[in-house]
C-alpha positions in Angstrom: -72.6 51.9 -17.9 -69.2 50.4 -16.9 -66.0 52.5 -17.6 -63.9 51.8 -20.1 -61.2 49.9 -20.5 -58.0 51.9 -20.5 -55.3 51.3 -23.8 -53.1 49.7 -20.9 -54.9 47.0 -19.5 -55.7 46.0 -23.4 -51.9 45.6 -24.1 -52.0 43.9 -20.6 -54.7 41.5 -21.2 -53.6 41.5 -25.2 -49.7 40.6 -24.5 -50.7 38.0 -21.7 -48.7 40.0 -19.1 -50.2 40.9 -15.7 -50.2 44.3 -13.7 -47.8 42.9 -11.5 -45.6 42.0 -14.1 -45.3 45.7 -15.6 -44.9 46.9 -11.7 -41.7 45.2 -10.6 -40.5 46.0 -14.8 -41.3 49.4 -14.7 -40.6 50.2 -11.0 -43.8 51.4 -10.5 -46.2 50.4 -7.7 -48.8 47.8 -8.2 -51.2 50.1 -6.7 -50.4 52.9 -9.5 -51.3 50.9 -12.4 -54.0 49.5 -11.0 -55.5 53.0 -10.6 -54.0 53.8 -14.0 -55.5 50.6 -16.1 -59.3 51.6 -14.1 -59.0 55.1 -15.6 -58.9 56.1 -11.4 -55.0 57.9 -12.2 -53.7 59.4 -14.7 -50.2 59.3 -15.4 -47.1 61.6 -14.5 -44.6 61.7 -17.0 -41.7 60.1 -15.0 -44.2 57.9 -14.4 -44.8 57.2 -18.3 -41.4 56.9 -18.8 -40.5 53.9 -16.1 -43.8 52.3 -17.9 -43.0 52.4 -21.8 -39.3 50.7 -20.6 -41.0 48.3 -19.4 -43.1 47.8 -22.2 -40.1 48.9 -25.0 -37.9 45.4 -23.5 -41.0 43.6 -25.4 -42.4 45.6 -28.2 -39.7 48.4 -29.0 -41.7 50.3 -31.5 -44.3 50.9 -28.9 -44.8 54.7 -28.3 -45.7 56.3 -25.9 -49.2 57.6 -27.7 -50.4 53.7 -28.2 -51.1 53.9 -24.4 -51.3 57.7 -22.6 -53.6 60.7 -23.8 -50.4 62.6 -24.4 
């Protein structure tokens, strides 16, 4: 059985953006982004805020709840 792909990873694929893009634009390490996308890590609130700041530059209507169980 494979693991369910994280909603953040799904968004990156749909938008045609890389984890590197998200890491650079959110100032969150590539390693942390990778672990979140593979479900190995649950992000902290400050990390969610950084990621959402980058996402909102692309989609101003995006909400943290669209990507994370908060």
